[in-house]
C-alpha positions in Angstrom: 53.5 44.7 -26.8 50.2 43.1 -27.4 48.5 41.3 -24.6 48.8 37.5 -24.8 45.4 35.8 -24.0 45.0 32.3 -22.7 42.2 30.3 -24.3 40.3 30.5 -21.1 40.5 34.3 -20.9 39.7 34.4 -24.7 36.4 32.7 -24.1 35.5 35.4 -21.5 35.3 38.0 -24.3 31.6 38.9 -24.6 29.8 37.0 -27.3 32.8 34.7 -28.2 31.9 31.6 -26.2 28.3 31.4 -27.6 29.6 32.1 -31.1 32.1 29.2 -30.8 29.4 26.9 -29.4 27.1 27.8 -32.2 29.9 27.1 -34.7 30.5 23.7 -33.2 26.9 22.7 -33.4 26.4 24.1 -36.9 29.6 22.5 -38.3 28.9 19.2 -36.6 25.4 19.3 -38.2 26.8 20.2 -41.6 29.4 17.4 -41.6 26.8 14.9 -40.4 24.3 16.0 -43.1 26.5 15.1 -46.2 26.9 11.4 -45.1 23.4 11.1 -43.7 22.0 12.4 -47.0 23.8 9.7 -48.9 22.6 7.0 -46.5 19.1 8.4 -46.5 18.9 8.2 -50.3 20.4 4.7 -50.4 17.8 3.5 -47.8 14.9 4.9 -49.7 15.9 4.7 -53.4 18.9 2.3 -53.5 20.5 4.6 -56.1 24.2 5.5 -55.7 23.8 7.8 -58.7 21.0 9.8 -57.1 23.0 10.0 -53.9 25.9 11.4 -55.8 23.8 14.0 -57.6 22.1 15.1 -54.4 25.4 15.5 -52.7 26.5 17.7 -55.6 23.2 19.6 -55.1 24.0 20.1 -51.4 27.3 21.8 -52.2 27.6 23.4 -55.6 24.7 25.9 -55.4 26.3 27.4 -52.3 29.6 27.9 -54.1 27.9 29.7 -56.9 25.9 31.8 -54.5 28.9 32.8 -52.4 29.5 36.3 -53.9 25.8 37.2 -53.3 26.0 35.8 -49.8 29.0 37.9 -49.1 27.0 41.1 -50.0 24.3 40.1 -47.6 26.9 39.6 -44.8 28.2 43.1 -45.4 24.8 44.8 -45.8 22.7 43.2 -43.1 25.5 42.3 -40.7 27.1 38.9 -39.9 25.0 38.1 -36.9 21.6 38.3 -38.7 23.0 36.6 -41.8 24.4 33.6 -39.8 21.1 33.4 -37.9 19.2 33.2 -41.2 21.4 30.4 -42.4 21.0 28.4 -39.2 17.2 28.7 -39.1 16.8 28.0 -42.8 19.1 24.9 -42.5 17.1 23.6 -39.6 13.8 24.1 -41.5 15.0 22.5 -44.8 16.5 19.4 -43.0 13.5 19.0 -40.8 11.4 19.0 -44.0 13.6 16.2 -45.4 13.2 14.2 -42.2 9.4 14.8 -42.1 9.1 13.7 -45.8 11.0 10.5 -44.9 8.7 9.8 -42.0 5.5 10.2 -44.0 6.8 8.7 -47.2 5.8 11.8 -49.2 8.8 12.7 -51.2 10.5 12.2 -54.5 13.9 12.9 -56.1 12.7 16.4 -57.4 11.5 17.3 -53.9 14.8 16.3 -52.3 16.7 18.2 -55.0 14.8 21.4 -54.2 15.3 21.0 -50.4 19.0 20.3 -50.6 19.6 23.1 -53.0 17.8 25.5 -50.8 19.9 24.2 -47.9 23.1 24.8 -50.0 22.1 28.4 -51.0 22.2 29.7 -47.5 25.3 27.8 -46.5 27.9 30.5 -47.3 26.1 32.9 -44.9 27.0 30.6 -42.0 30.4 29.4 -43.2 31.8 32.9 -43.9 29.7 34.6 -41.3 31.5 33.1 -38.3 34.8 34.2 -39.6 33.5 37.6 -40.4 32.2 38.0 -36.8 35.5 37.1 -35.1 37.5 40.2 -36.0 34.7 42.4 -34.8 34.3 40.5 -31.5 37.9 40.2 -30.3 40.7 42.7 -29.8 43.3 42.8 -32.6 45.9 41.1 -30.4 43.6 38.2 -29.8 42.6 37.6 -33.4 45.2 35.0 -34.1 44.2 32.9 -31.1 40.5 33.3 -31.9 41.2 32.0 -35.4 43.3 29.2 -33.9 40.4 28.1 -31.7 38.0 28.3 -34.6 40.3 26.2 -36.8 40.8 23.6 -34.1 37.1 23.3 -33.6 36.7 22.8 -37.4 39.4 20.2 -37.6 38.0 18.1 -34.8 34.4 18.4 -35.9 35.5 17.4 -39.4 36.5 14.0 -37.9 33.6 13.5 -35.4 30.7 14.5 -37.7 30.8 11.7 -40.2 31.5 9.2 -37.4 28.5 10.3 -35.5 26.3 10.3 -38.6 27.3 6.7 -39.4 26.6 5.5 -35.8 23.2 7.3 -35.5 22.0 6.1 -38.9 23.0 2.5 -38.1 21.3 2.5 -34.7 18.2 4.7 -35.3 17.8 5.2 -39.0 18.3 8.1 -41.4 15.1 9.9 -40.4 16.2 10.2 -36.8 19.6 11.3 -37.9 18.1 14.1 -40.0 15.9 15.2 -37.1 19.0 15.4 -34.8 20.8 17.4 -37.5 17.9 19.8 -37.6 17.9 20.0 -33.8 21.7 20.8 -33.8 21.1 23.7 -36.2 18.3 24.9 -34.0 20.6 24.8 -31.0 23.2 26.8 -32.9 20.6 29.5 -33.7 19.7 29.6 -30.0 23.3 30.0 -29.0 23.7 32.8 -31.5 21.0 34.8 -29.7 23.7 35.4 -27.0 26.0 37.1 -29.6 25.6 40.9 -29.9 23.8 41.9 -33.1 26.5 43.7 -35.1 25.2 45.9 -37.9 26.3 45.8 -41.5 29.0 48.1 -42.6 28.5 48.2 -46.3 26.3 50.9 -47.9 22.7 49.8 -48.7 22.5 52.6 -51.3 24.8 50.8 -53.7 22.9 48.4 -56.0 23.2 44.8 -54.8 24.5 43.4 -58.1 27.2 46.1 -58.2 28.4 45.1 -54.8 28.4 41.5 -55.8 30.7 42.3 -58.8 32.8 44.5 -56.6 33.4 41.6 -54.2 34.7 39.4 -57.1 36.9 42.2 -58.3 38.3 42.8 -54.8 39.5 39.2 -54.5 40.8 39.2 -58.1 42.7 42.5 -58.0 43.9 42.8 -54.4 47.5 41.4 -54.3 47.2 39.8 -50.9 43.7 38.3 -51.5 44.6 37.0 -54.9 47.9 35.6 -53.7 46.2 33.8 -50.8 43.5 32.3 -53.2 46.2 31.0 -55.5 48.6 29.7 -52.8 45.9 28.0 -50.7 44.2 26.4 -53.8 47.6 25.0 -54.8 48.0 23.6 -51.3 44.6 22.0 -51.5 45.7 20.1 -54.6 48.0 18.2 -52.2 45.0 17.1 -50.1 43.0 16.2 -53.1 45.8 13.9 -54.2 46.1 12.3 -50.8 42.3 11.8 -50.6 42.7 9.3 -53.4 46.2 8.0 -52.9 46.0 7.1 -49.2 43.1 4.6 -49.6 44.9 3.0 -52.5 48.1 2.8 -50.5 46.2 1.2 -47.5 44.3 -1.2 -49.8 47.6 -2.5 -51.2 48.9 -3.4 -47.7 45.8 -4.5 -45.8 44.1 -7.7 -46.6 41.0 -6.7 -44.6 39.6 -3.7 -42.8 40.9 -1.2 -45.4 38.1 1.3 -44.8 38.5 1.2 -41.1 42.3 1.8 -41.3 41.8 4.7 -43.7 39.2 6.2 -41.5 41.5 6.0 -38.4 44.3 7.6 -40.4 42.1 10.6 -41.4 40.9 10.8 -37.8 44.4 11.0 -36.5 45.3 13.6 -39.1 42.2 15.7 -38.2 43.1 15.6 -34.5 46.7 16.5 -35.2 45.4 19.5 -37.2 43.3 20.6 -34.2 46.4 20.4 -31.9 48.5 22.2 -34.5 45.9 25.0 -34.7 45.8 25.5 -30.9 49.6 25.6 -30.8 49.6 28.2 -33.6 47.4 30.4 -31.3 50.4 30.8 -29.0 53.0 31.5 -31.8 52.2 35.2 -32.3 51.8 34.6 -36.0 50.4 38.1 -36.7 52.8 39.8 -39.1 54.5 36.5 -39.8 51.7 34.7 -41.6 53.5 34.3 -44.9 56.5 32.6 -43.3 54.2 30.3 -41.3 52.4 29.4 -44.5 55.5 28.8 -46.5 57.2 26.7 -43.8 54.1 24.6 -43.2 53.7 23.9 -46.9 57.3 22.8 -47.3 56.9 20.5 -44.4 53.7 19.1 -46.0 55.6 18.5 -49.2 58.3 16.5 -47.3 55.6 14.6 -45.4 53.9 13.6 -48.6 57.1 12.6 -50.3 59.3 10.9 -49.3 58.1 10.2 -45.8 54.5 8.9 -46.5 55.4 7.3 -49.9 58.7 5.6 -49.4 58.9 4.3 -45.8 56.1 1.8 -45.7 53.0 1.9 -43.5 54.9 3.5 -40.6 56.0 6.3 -42.9 52.5 6.8 -44.1 51.3 7.3 -40.5 54.1 9.6 -39.7 53.7 11.6 -42.9 50.0 12.1 -42.5 50.3 13.1 -38.9 53.0 15.6 -39.7 50.9 17.0 -42.6 47.9 17.2 -40.3 49.9 19.0 -37.6 51.1 21.8 -39.9 47.8 22.2 -41.6 46.5 23.9 -38.5 49.0 26.7 -38.4 48.7 27.1 -42.2 44.9 27.6 -41.9 45.2 30.0 -39.0 47.9 32.1 -40.9 45.7 32.3 -44.1 42.6 33.3 -42.1 44.4 35.9 -40.0 46.2 37.5 -43.0 43.0 37.6 -45.0 41.2 39.3 -42.2 44.0 41.8 -41.5 44.3 42.9 -45.1 40.5 43.4 -45.8 38.5 46.5 -45.0 35.8 45.7 -42.4 32.9 46.8 -44.7 34.2 44.3 -47.4 35.0 41.4 -45.1 31.8 39.4 -45.7 32.2 39.4 -49.4 35.9 38.6 -49.3 35.5 35.7 -46.8 32.6 34.2 -48.7 34.2 34.3 -52.1 37.7 33.3 -50.8 36.4 30.3 -48.8 34.7 29.0 -52.0 37.9 29.5 -54.0 39.9 27.7 -51.4 38.1 24.4 -52.2 38.9 24.6 -55.9 42.2 22.8 -55.6 40.8 19.7 -53.8 38.8 18.2 -56.7 41.5 19.1 -59.2 44.0 17.2 -57.0 41.7 14.2 -56.8 41.4 14.1 -60.6 45.1 14.3 -61.0 45.6 11.5 -58.6 43.1 9.3 -60.4 45.2 9.6 -63.5 48.7 9.4 -61.9 47.9 6.3 -59.8 47.2 4.2 -62.9 50.9 4.8 -63.8 52.5 4.7 -60.3 51.3 5.2 -56.8 54.5 6.7 -55.7 54.2 9.4 -58.5 50.9 10.6 -57.0 52.7 11.3 -53.7 55.4 13.1 -55.6 52.8 15.3 -57.3 51.2 16.0 -53.9 54.6 17.2 -52.7 55.2 19.3 -55.7 51.8 21.0 -55.3 52.8 22.1 -51.8 56.2 23.3 -52.8 54.6 25.4 -55.6 52.1 26.7 -53.1 55.0 27.7 -50.7 56.7 29.5 -53.6 53.4 31.3 -54.4 53.4 32.9 -50.9 56.5 34.9 -52.0 54.3 36.9 -54.3 52.0 38.0 -51.4 53.0 41.5 -50.3 54.8 41.7 -46.9 53.6 44.1 -44.2 
């Protein structure tokens, strides 16, 4: 029988606490940066269009570069790769802050800086989850993933809120400087994590390993199944991202934005609690069942609970969906790590994490069309997407 770790004993594993602390600072900085960038551009250029394109520039290049980033993770080792991302992010964001202070910047300069920031992003995003299986014993991997997922869920709520408050009180330049400082702090924390070497061969051409990474995800039954299932599940969240504000606006005369923000905050906190609970469920070997059950519950939470029982139903449905999102994420992450060879994990994590986001914008686009016909139908579509995602888990090979 595998040893059951408490979260306190888990953090005593050498290197894990500084890694989690570095992840908290880096993810907090990343979540703050997107909103701060928009506010920074609006303050200096008063152009919503430019803000939108710069936000795109801060995300899209990293998604495109993820296969190459995965090769770097496997060749040079995840510790060095994550450190490169943290230092580079601190430098690029400090440059944006400095340009704002001195007034020496233009849209092309900002585009270059945010695109450079985006290009190194996959190293940090996938690097942390590549490090975890090499730092903790196999029996503790599920709990380590649960802790990592809980941190991500809570930071996802706190980051934008902090960015809004800091920009309102001190201005966007100060906010950018604090984000750069957070990335610097994360890099310092990572110095306490042992430097793990790369496991992939450096004799194989870089481009060939990049193509191999894409082929691995496309051809491996488990990795392909996880990519399809989780992308379908993300369609649900893309739909809710549009449908929930519309629902709230139809029932609140004032303060719609605040109410929507509080709902998403409650959902994020519920996701963190659910992830921590999943760490004690011994989900290793049962990941497919946890995923399918959580997706079915999500479907029920979207429709009929959230859609058909008024504002109270919306609160209950979103909280329930948030609660089961934690175990789903932990199960997906654990199964992907277990079914991937260590020397390929960087490429698999980097590519898979990019593919996971594909369903979200598709869901938002679907919701935009469906809502014009019927708000309730958008919640139905959200539920259908999760049911189909649950069915797709049946095609993932069992242990």
